[in-house]
C-alpha positions in Angstrom: -9.9 -18.3 6.9 -6.0 -17.1 6.3 -6.4 -17.0 2.3 -9.6 -15.9 2.2 -8.3 -12.6 4.7 -5.2 -12.5 2.7 -7.6 -12.1 -1.0 -9.4 -9.4 1.1 -6.4 -7.6 2.4 -5.0 -8.0 -1.8 -8.6 -6.3 -3.0 -8.2 -3.2 -0.3 -4.6 -2.4 -1.7 -5.1 -3.0 -5.4 -8.1 -0.2 -5.0 -6.8 2.1 -3.0 -2.8 2.1 -3.6 -2.7 2.0 -7.3 0.7 0.6 -8.2 1.4 -0.8 -4.8 0.2 -4.7 -6.0 0.5 -5.9 -9.5 -2.7 -7.3 -11.8 -3.0 -10.9 -12.2 -0.2 -11.9 -14.6 2.3 -9.6 -13.4 4.8 -9.6 -10.4 7.0 -7.8 -8.4 10.6 -9.1 -8.8 14.3 -8.8 -8.3 15.9 -7.4 -11.1 19.7 -6.9 -11.2 21.0 -6.1 -14.8 19.2 -4.6 -18.3 20.7 -5.6 -21.6 20.3 -2.4 -23.9 20.1 -3.5 -27.3 20.6 -1.8 -30.8 18.0 -2.2 -33.4 20.1 -5.2 -35.0 19.8 -6.9 -31.6 23.7 -6.7 -30.6 24.3 -5.3 -27.6 24.9 -1.6 -26.8 25.9 -2.0 -23.1 24.7 -3.6 -20.0 23.0 -1.8 -17.7 23.7 -2.3 -13.9 20.3 -1.6 -11.7 21.1 -3.0 -8.5 20.4 0.0 -5.6 23.9 0.6 -3.6 23.8 1.3 0.1 26.3 2.2 2.2 26.8 -0.2 5.2 29.6 0.1 7.8 32.1 1.5 5.5 30.7 -0.5 2.8 28.6 -0.4 -0.7 26.7 -3.2 -1.0 24.3 -3.7 -4.3 20.5 -4.9 -4.2 18.1 -5.8 -6.8 15.8 -3.5 -8.0 12.4 -4.4 -8.1 10.4 -4.2 -11.4 6.8 -5.3 -12.1 7.5 -7.9 -14.8 5.2 -10.6 -16.8 4.5 -13.6 -14.5 2.5 -16.6 -15.3 3.0 -19.2 -13.1 5.7 -20.0 -10.6 8.9 -22.2 -11.6 9.3 -25.1 -9.1 11.7 -27.8 -10.6 12.5 -28.6 -14.2 13.0 -26.3 -17.2 10.5 -23.5 -17.1 11.4 -20.0 -18.5 10.0 -16.8 -17.9 8.8 -14.2 -20.2 11.1 -11.6 -21.6 12.8 -12.0 -18.3 15.0 -14.6 -16.5 18.0 -15.1 -15.1 21.3 -15.4 -16.9 21.0 -19.3 -17.0 18.0 -18.5 -19.4 18.6 -15.4 -21.0 22.5 -16.2 -21.5 22.9 -19.5 -21.3 25.4 -19.1 -18.6 25.4 -20.1 -15.0 27.7 -21.1 -12.1 25.5 -24.0 -11.9 26.0 -26.3 -15.4 22.7 -28.2 -15.3 20.3 -28.0 -18.5 22.0 -24.6 -19.6 21.3 -25.4 -23.2 17.3 -26.7 -23.0 16.9 -23.6 -20.3 18.2 -20.9 -22.9 16.7 -22.6 -25.7 12.8 -22.4 -24.0 13.5 -19.0 -22.9 14.5 -17.9 -26.7 11.5 -20.0 -28.3 8.8 -18.5 -25.8 9.9 -15.1 -27.1 10.2 -16.1 -30.6 6.2 -16.8 -30.3 5.6 -13.0 -30.0 4.4 -11.1 -33.3 7.2 -8.4 -33.7 5.4 -6.9 -37.0 4.5 -3.9 -35.2 7.5 -3.7 -32.2 10.8 -2.3 -33.3 11.6 -3.6 -29.3 10.2 -7.2 -29.8 12.4 -7.4 -33.3 15.5 -6.5 -32.1 14.9 -9.0 -28.9 14.4 -11.9 -31.9 17.5 -10.6 -33.2 19.6 -11.5 -29.9 20.1 -15.2 -30.1 22.0 -14.7 -33.2 24.3 -12.0 -32.0 24.9 -13.4 -28.7 25.7 -17.1 -29.8 28.1 -15.7 -32.0 29.7 -12.9 -29.6 29.1 -14.4 -26.2 32.8 -15.1 -25.6 33.5 -11.3 -26.2 31.1 -10.6 -22.6 33.0 -12.9 -20.2 34.3 -9.8 -17.9 31.1 -8.3 -18.3 29.1 -11.1 -17.1 31.1 -13.0 -14.9 29.9 -10.9 -11.9 25.9 -11.4 -12.9 25.7 -15.0 -13.3 22.5 -16.5 -12.2 21.0 -12.7 -11.6 17.9 -11.6 -13.1 18.1 -9.9 -16.5 15.5 -7.7 -18.3 15.6 -6.3 -21.7 15.2 -2.8 -23.6 15.8 -1.2 -26.7 18.1 1.7 -27.0 16.4 3.6 -29.4 13.0 3.1 -27.1 14.1 4.8 -24.2 14.2 3.7 -20.7 11.1 1.4 -21.4 12.1 -2.0 -20.8 10.5 -4.4 -24.1 7.9 -6.1 -21.2 6.7 -2.8 -20.5 5.9 -1.4 -24.2 2.6 -1.6 -25.5 2.3 -4.6 -28.1 4.0 -6.7 -26.0 1.4 -5.8 -23.2 -1.6 -6.5 -25.6 -0.2 -9.8 -26.8 0.3 -11.1 -23.1 -3.0 -10.6 -22.4 -3.8 -12.6 -25.2 -1.0 -15.6 -23.7 -2.9 -15.5 -20.4 -6.0 -15.7 -21.7 -4.9 -18.9 -23.5 -3.4 -20.4 -20.7 -6.5 -20.1 -18.6 -8.7 -21.8 -21.3 -6.4 -24.7 -20.8 -7.7 -25.1 -17.3 -10.3 -26.9 -15.7 -13.0 -24.9 -13.6 -14.0 -26.0 -10.6 -15.4 -24.0 -7.2 -12.5 -22.0 -5.6 -12.2 -22.7 -2.0 -11.8 -19.4 -1.1 -14.2 -17.4 -3.4 -16.8 -20.0 -3.4 -17.6 -19.0 -7.0 -16.5 -21.4 -10.4 -13.4 -20.3 -11.7 -10.1 -21.6 -13.3 -8.9 -23.7 -10.9 -4.4 -23.2 -10.2 -2.3 -26.4 -11.1 0.5 -24.6 -9.6 0.8 -21.8 -6.9 3.9 -19.4 -7.5 6.6 -19.5 -4.7 6.0 -17.0 -1.6 9.7 -15.2 -0.8 10.9 -13.1 2.3 10.4 -16.2 4.9 14.1 -16.2 6.1 16.3 -19.8 5.9 13.6 -20.9 3.4 14.6 -21.7 -0.1 16.1 -18.4 -1.9 14.0 -19.1 -5.0 10.8 -19.0 -3.2 9.0 -21.8 -1.0 5.0 -23.0 -1.4 2.3 -22.9 1.4 -0.3 -25.0 -1.1 1.7 -27.6 -2.6 1.2 -31.2 -4.2 4.3 -32.3 -6.0 4.3 -36.0 -5.0 2.0 -38.7 -5.5 1.6 -39.5 -2.2 0.0 -36.3 -1.6 -2.9 -36.4 -3.9 -5.8 -37.8 -3.4 -8.8 -39.1 -5.3 -7.1 -39.2 -8.6 -7.0 -35.7 -8.8 -3.9 -34.2 -9.9 -1.2 -31.4 -8.3 -3.5 -28.1 -7.5 -6.9 -29.9 -8.1 -6.5 -31.4 -4.5 -6.8 -27.6 -3.1 -9.3 -26.3 -5.6 -8.4 -22.5 -5.7 -9.1 -20.5 -8.7 -5.8 -18.9 -10.3 -7.1 -15.6 -9.6 -7.1 -16.2 -5.9 -4.0 -18.1 -5.8 -2.4 -15.1 -7.4 -3.9 -12.7 -4.9 -2.9 -14.5 -1.2 0.8 -15.3 -3.4 1.1 -11.3 -4.5 -0.3 -9.8 -1.3 1.7 -12.4 1.2 5.1 -11.2 -0.9 4.2 -8.1 -0.5 3.8 -8.3 3.5 7.2 -10.2 3.6 9.3 -8.0 1.6 12.5 -6.7 3.5 12.7 -3.0 2.9 12.3 -0.1 5.5 9.4 1.2 4.7 7.5 -2.4 5.7 6.4 -2.1 9.2 4.2 -5.0 9.0 7.0 -7.8 9.5 9.0 -8.7 12.5 10.9 -11.9 13.2 10.0 -13.7 16.6 12.5 -16.8 16.6 12.7 -18.6 13.5 9.1 -17.2 12.2 8.3 -14.0 10.5 5.6 -12.5 11.9 2.9 -10.4 9.5 0.0 -8.7 10.4 -2.7 -6.3 8.6 -6.2 -5.3 9.2 -9.9 -5.2 7.8 -12.5 -3.3 7.6 -15.2 -1.6 5.8 -13.8 1.6 5.9 -10.1 1.4 4.3 -9.0 4.4 6.6 -9.8 2.6 9.5 -7.9 -0.5 8.4 -5.0 1.4 7.5 -5.0 3.5 10.8 -5.0 0.4 12.8 -1.9 -1.3 10.9 0.2 1.9 12.1 -0.9 1.9 15.2 -0.3 -1.6 15.7 2.9 -1.5 14.1 4.5 0.7 16.8 2.8 -1.3 19.3 4.2 -4.7 18.4 7.6 -3.1 17.0 7.9 -0.1 18.7 11.3 2.1 18.1 13.1 4.8 20.0 12.2 8.3 19.8 9.4 10.3 21.6 6.5 8.7 20.0 7.2 5.2 21.5 7.3 7.4 24.9 3.9 8.5 23.9 3.0 5.0 22.9 4.4 3.3 26.4 1.8 6.1 28.3 -0.9 4.9 25.9 -0.7 1.5 26.8 -0.4 1.9 30.6 -3.8 3.6 30.7 -5.3 0.8 28.4 -3.7 -1.9 31.3 -5.6 -0.1 33.5 -8.5 -0.1 32.2 -9.2 3.2 29.8 -10.5 2.4 26.5 -8.7 2.8 23.2 -11.1 4.9 21.6 -11.0 7.2 24.5 -7.1 7.6 24.2 -7.1 7.9 20.7 -10.8 8.8 19.2 -9.5 8.0 15.7 -9.0 4.6 16.0 -11.9 2.2 15.4 -11.3 -0.5 18.1 -14.1 -2.9 16.4 -11.6 -3.1 13.4 -10.8 -6.7 12.6 -6.8 -7.7 13.2 -5.0 -10.6 11.8 -1.6 -12.2 13.1 0.0 -14.7 10.8 3.8 -16.5 11.7 5.3 -18.4 8.6 8.4 -20.6 9.4 10.3 -22.2 6.9 10.5 -26.1 6.3 12.7 -27.1 3.4 10.8 -26.2 0.0 7.4 -25.1 1.7 6.2 -22.9 4.0 4.6 -23.8 7.7 2.0 -21.9 9.4 3.8 -21.3 12.8 0.3 -19.5 14.4 -2.5 -17.6 13.3 -4.3 -15.2 15.4 -8.0 -12.9 14.4 -8.6 -10.5 16.8 -10.2 -6.8 16.8 -7.8 -3.8 17.4 -9.0 -3.2 20.7 -8.6 -6.7 21.9 -5.1 -7.1 20.4 -4.1 -3.6 22.2 -5.1 -5.0 25.2 -3.3 -8.1 25.2 -0.2 -6.1 24.5 -0.7 -3.5 26.8 -1.3 -6.2 29.0 2.3 -8.0 27.9 4.2 -4.8 28.5 2.6 -4.1 31.7 3.9 -7.8 32.9 7.1 -6.9 31.8 7.6 -3.5 33.2 10.3 -3.3 35.4 12.2 -0.4 37.4 14.8 0.6 36.2 13.6 -0.2 32.8 15.4 -0.2 29.4 15.7 2.8 27.2 12.4 3.5 26.2 10.3 1.6 28.1 8.9 -0.9 25.1 11.4 -3.7 24.1 10.8 -5.3 20.6 9.5 -8.4 20.8 12.4 -10.3 19.0 14.8 -9.1 21.5 12.8 -11.0 23.9 13.4 -13.9 22.4 17.1 -13.0 22.0 17.4 -12.9 26.1 17.0 -16.6 26.0 20.0 -17.3 23.9 23.5 -17.4 25.5 25.9 -14.6 24.9 29.8 -14.9 24.2 32.0 -11.8 24.7 29.1 -9.5 24.3 27.2 -11.1 21.7 24.3 -12.9 21.2 23.9 -16.5 19.8 21.0 -16.0 18.0 20.9 -19.3 16.5 20.4 -21.1 19.6 16.9 -19.6 20.4 14.4 -22.2 20.4 11.7 -22.3 17.8 9.0 -23.5 20.3 9.9 -21.4 22.7 9.7 -18.1 20.5 6.4 -19.6 19.1 5.0 -20.3 23.0 6.2 -16.7 23.8 4.1 -15.2 20.5 1.1 -17.2 21.2 1.0 -15.6 24.6 1.6 -12.0 23.9 -1.6 -12.3 21.5 -3.4 -14.4 23.0 -3.0 -13.4 26.5 -2.5 -16.8 27.7 0.4 -17.9 30.0 4.1 -17.6 29.1 5.5 -21.0 28.3 7.1 -22.4 31.7 10.1 -23.1 29.7 10.7 -19.4 29.1 11.3 -19.1 32.6 13.4 -21.9 32.8 15.4 -21.1 29.6 15.9 -17.5 31.2 17.6 -18.4 34.6 19.3 -21.2 32.8 21.3 -18.5 30.5 21.6 -16.2 33.8 24.1 -19.2 35.6 25.5 -20.1 32.3 27.1 -16.5 31.3 26.4 -14.3 34.5 24.6 -12.0 32.2 21.3 -10.4 34.6 20.1 -7.8 32.1 16.9 -6.0 32.2 15.3 -7.9 30.1 16.3 -11.5 31.5 14.7 -9.9 34.5 11.4 -8.6 32.8 10.7 -11.9 31.6 11.2 -13.5 34.6 8.8 -11.0 36.1 6.1 -11.5 33.2 6.3 -15.1 33.5 5.5 -15.2 37.4 3.0 -12.6 37.6 1.0 -14.0 34.6 0.9 -17.2 36.1 -0.3 -15.4 39.6 -3.2 -13.8 37.5 -4.6 -16.4 35.6 -4.6 -18.4 39.2 -1.5 -20.4 38.4 -0.1 -20.0 41.3 -2.0 -19.3 44.3 -1.3 -17.7 47.9 1.0 -14.7 46.6 0.4 -11.6 45.6 1.9 -10.2 42.0 5.5 -9.0 42.1 6.1 -5.0 41.7 7.8 -3.3 39.0 10.1 -1.7 41.3 11.9 -2.6 44.7 9.6 -3.6 47.3 11.0 -3.4 50.6 8.0 -5.0 51.9 7.9 -7.9 50.0 8.8 -11.0 52.6 9.1 -13.7 50.0 12.1 -15.4 51.1 13.5 -15.5 47.5 13.0 -12.1 46.7 15.0 -10.9 49.7 17.8 -13.6 49.4 18.3 -11.7 45.8 18.5 -8.2 47.2 20.7 -9.7 50.1 22.9 -11.6 47.4 23.3 -7.7 45.6 24.2 -6.2 48.4 26.6 -9.0 49.7 28.8 -8.5 45.7 28.8 -4.7 46.5 30.7 -5.3 49.9 32.9 -7.8 48.2 33.8 -5.2 45.3 34.3 -2.4 47.6 36.6 -4.6 49.7 38.5 -6.2 46.9 38.0 -3.2 44.2 36.5 -3.5 41.1 39.3 -5.4 39.0 38.8 -8.9 40.8 39.2 -12.1 38.9 35.4 -13.6 39.9 32.8 -12.0 41.9 30.4 -13.6 43.9 28.0 -13.5 41.1 30.3 -15.1 38.7 31.2 -18.1 41.2 28.1 -18.5 43.4 24.9 -17.2 41.5 23.9 -20.6 40.7 24.0 -22.4 43.8 23.0 -19.1 45.8 19.7 -18.8 43.7 18.8 -23.0 43.3 20.4 -24.2 46.7 21.1 -21.1 48.9 21.5 -23.4 52.4 25.0 -24.5 50.9 26.3 -21.1 50.1 24.9 -18.0 51.8 26.1 -18.7 55.6 29.8 -18.8 53.8 28.8 -15.3 51.8 27.8 -14.4 55.1 30.7 -15.2 56.9 33.0 -13.4 54.1 30.9 -10.4 54.1 31.5 -9.9 57.4 35.2 -10.0 56.5 35.0 -7.8 54.1 33.0 -5.5 55.7 35.6 -5.2 58.7 38.5 -4.8 56.0 36.7 -2.0 54.2 36.3 -0.1 58.0 40.3 -0.4 58.3 41.6 0.4 55.2 39.7 3.8 54.5 38.1 6.0 57.0 36.6 7.9 54.2 34.6 4.4 53.1 33.0 3.9 57.2 29.9 5.3 56.2 29.9 2.3 53.3 30.1 0.1 56.0 27.5 1.4 58.2 25.0 1.3 55.1 25.5 -2.3 54.5 25.6 -3.5 57.9 22.3 -1.3 58.0 20.8 -3.5 54.8 21.9 -6.8 55.6 19.5 -6.4 58.8 17.1 -5.0 57.3 16.9 -7.8 54.4 17.4 -10.3 57.3 14.7 -9.2 59.5 11.4 -11.5 59.4 13.5 -14.2 57.5 13.4 -17.6 58.6 16.5 -18.3 60.7 17.2 -21.2 58.4 18.6 -21.1 54.9 16.0 -22.9 52.4 17.5 -26.2 51.0 16.4 -25.5 47.5 14.2 -22.7 45.5 11.8 -24.1 42.5 11.9 -21.7 39.2 9.6 -19.5 40.4 11.4 -18.5 43.2 14.8 -18.7 41.5 13.0 -15.9 39.2 11.7 -13.9 42.4 15.6 -14.3 43.4 16.8 -12.3 40.1 14.6 -10.0 40.6 15.4 -9.2 43.8 18.5 -9.1 43.2 18.2 -6.6 39.8 15.7 -4.5 42.1 18.6 -3.9 45.0 21.2 -3.3 42.4 19.9 -0.9 40.3 17.3 1.1 42.1 18.9 4.5 42.8 16.5 5.7 46.0 15.6 3.5 48.7 14.4 5.2 52.1 16.0 4.9 55.2 14.6 3.7 58.7 12.7 7.0 59.1 11.0 7.0 55.9 13.4 9.6 54.2 14.7 8.7 50.3 18.4 8.2 50.3 20.9 7.3 47.6 21.2 3.6 47.2 24.6 3.1 47.6 24.9 0.1 46.0 23.3 1.0 43.0 25.7 4.2 43.2 28.9 2.1 43.2 27.6 -0.2 40.1 27.4 2.5 37.4 29.7 0.6 35.4 28.2 -2.8 35.4 24.5 -1.3 34.6 26.0 0.2 31.5 27.4 -3.5 30.9 24.1 -5.0 31.5 22.1 -2.6 29.5 24.4 -2.9 26.5 24.5 -6.5 26.5 20.7 -6.4 25.3 21.6 -4.5 22.2 
């Protein structure tokens, strides 16, 4: 199903976007240098094809993508490409000395098989080894930076056309491809369902983070133990050469790392790609464009509009009513890939319709929604996984994100199932360890709890509100609110420059075993209130406000503090704390809206809280 869907996507792109995907026998590859040749095969100069980019006052150079001839992938051993390859094959130079002579000889042996009678470019290329063998020592400085980079060639008198692009080579390359296919065995292709030449090796897939830099494989039988019934290599998974080429090519297209690719995102250690399928290619393209916004939103006015649309979808308004240009029945695919040594693992695979997927993502954002909210109201999925990692000196340690947790988060978003219980546990653990209580962490607590309630995993309780709920009777939620007030009292009494607040010292105990610390915290708060009244008459209104808040929050609470709180209640504690601390407006006893003095005097902390998410 996965490979069939990818093949169909290749067919659509190849038909509707000419030049985006290569035909069979060709591939987009990263090329760094071009050797410009004179007619006698000597080097005129070496061109740097890399593209410069300015990054943080530095200039970095990235290889240029060129469409070049490609017969089959290279796994191990010596196997040269045709008319292009890395410096080990083209020049016999490399930082890795293994089999250099064999690689060099294999490359130029393949070049010599082409008939250069009618091509000045091929003739010059075939003369190059004679020149290079006698003069390579003169090019040490020019080539030392280019070691192991990919090279192509061109004839100086032939303009800027690369030799692999000249018509005479293309004619002969078609013959090479035909001869190669004729040597392969026939079989029934599992993807296309027709008799085809069966691929023995599938080409490498690139763009999966932390996989081998040369690429990795989804379909591979490189050991006898993987083979069955006496079948060798690719015959164990009977895929035609054309079908194998299509799925690899379109995967590499979807996995490419550039600013134009909106169909790729990172969730934990998995790279996630998505695409659509429809009889009308316009419907599919519009679905992909819309979903790229929904899954991976960016700042700006468009995101605010999208947030409004998704909110309406979560309220039951049909997508087609809101966006008549979208076809809700468009089929939609989401594929998660993760590295596994020389192979690529399928982390997750979801098939749905645009309408169903939009509803699930809308529900996801509704579950997350918290007030006060983050910058644009729609946090990127990758940023959610960062909330489960520790923060040191304001920086997130992304390498400590659990792959299993990231996969479970993706599953919950794309299927509507429960968020993993370990997500709540991990977020609470991180809050206790680094003391950062930011909007995304608290949003995740709310999302986990509310989805459990909606899916009947938790009973006899109502969903948590997105904003401060002064009517909420849950003890844990109220204790979180109270903790925020007590912390603000401490800061007003002792100043903001104190070494450690009660959050720094007592969050873990207060949120898990409140009976151990809350009596002491209340006593200290009473002393702090007395200090506020005594030291500064201008702050007497603050003392009165705090005193009223304590009494209001403690109203209807049990007379004894709970001995311990379970994970869900620890999450409610964090939500209550966040709501009380960052809500700007609250209502007084008469129902009149007034300033929340706890939030007003925590401006600096709110800024720090938001900054820690970036």
